[in-house]
C-alpha positions, 0 to 999 in steps of 0.5 A: 771107792767102789764096793769091790775095794771095800770087800778087799779090805774086809777080806784081808782084815779077816785073813790077817785077823786085823793085823795092820801091817799084814793087811797093808803088805797084802794090799801093796803087793796086790796079793790075789784072792782065794775065792773059797776063803773070800766066801767063807770070810764074807759070811762072817763079816756080814753078820756084824756091822762094819766100818772100813777106813774108806767109808764116808762115815769112818770116824775121822778121829781114828785117822789121826792115830798111828796105824788106824784100824783098816776095819772096825767091827761093831755090835750095838748102837753105832750112833754112839761113835758120832756123839763123843762131845762128852766121852770120857775113858774110865779105866784102872786096875784089874786087881781092885780094892773095895774102895776102887770099886765103890769110887768107880760106881759113885763117880760114873753114876754122877757122870751119867747124870750129866750125859757123859758117855763112858768108854773103857776096855771091858777088862776085869776090875775097874773097866768092867765096873765102869761099864756096869755102873754106866748101864745101871745108871741108864747111860751110854757106854762104849767097850773097846775089845782086845779080842775078836768082836765075837770073842767076849773076854774075859769070859767072866764078863760075858753077861756084861758083853751081852748087855753092852750089845743091847744098850751100848756099843762094842768095837773091835779092830779084830774080826770074828773069833780072833783070840786075844793076845797081850799086844792086842790090849796095848793096841786097844788102848790107843782106840780108847784114848782116841774116842775120848776127851779125858781119861779117869784113872781109878787104881793103877800100878805105875807100870801097867796097861792103864798108864799106856792109855794115859800116854796116848791120851796125853799125846792128843792133849786130853785131860787126865783125872785120877782118884788118889790112893793110899801112899805107896811106891806102886801107886800110879794115880798118886804119881800121875797127880804129882806129875800134874793130873787132876785129883778127883774125889767125885763126879763134880770135880770132873764136871766143873773142870770140863765146863771150863 
């Protein structure tokens, strides 16, 4: 399709802040352009790397999910999007324990030694630790944001955000400085699952955003790995292990199962 068609997608993605249904409605109704808005938005989208759903190199794996992103905004090394044979999501609780934090660093370090790409959501807690552990071990990491590509969230992870721009890849379906909304984090989880062939859970309540990601992973047939926790009715990991998830105590547990 022509460059003009690509600009149409970028324009409406900016105008409707990545809202899939609003963008589709605007396209179907042939909503007219506002030239002044178009020029304003264009200045912003030209400052970052973008992929639209009509681009030849738009990741095919995103086209298989419900409501695929019309536009992806990228910062960092976009080549990581096309090297996902050993991509694993490492996600978990925002309210973590020392045990959970230590297990995250130990397991991620072991996975990076075996050239795994670590994908997570840049959230506070286990997600942030998984990115940090990967970078410190010299590995490749992809962070999927629940906010605009230029809006680091949470603010406490701003330094980590900057490090991922330099040494990894940031992805968002939300443009510019779009502020996060609760639903955006749920939508983000489908992208985390789509990018990976397995999910590792480290500390998660049974009803949480982490478990939503597990649901997306199971829909596409991905393996689910869990680090066991102390017994308790709120232990999402223990419940998942009872339901058939693989129990993981070290990176080697994942590496052995992966090769099989």
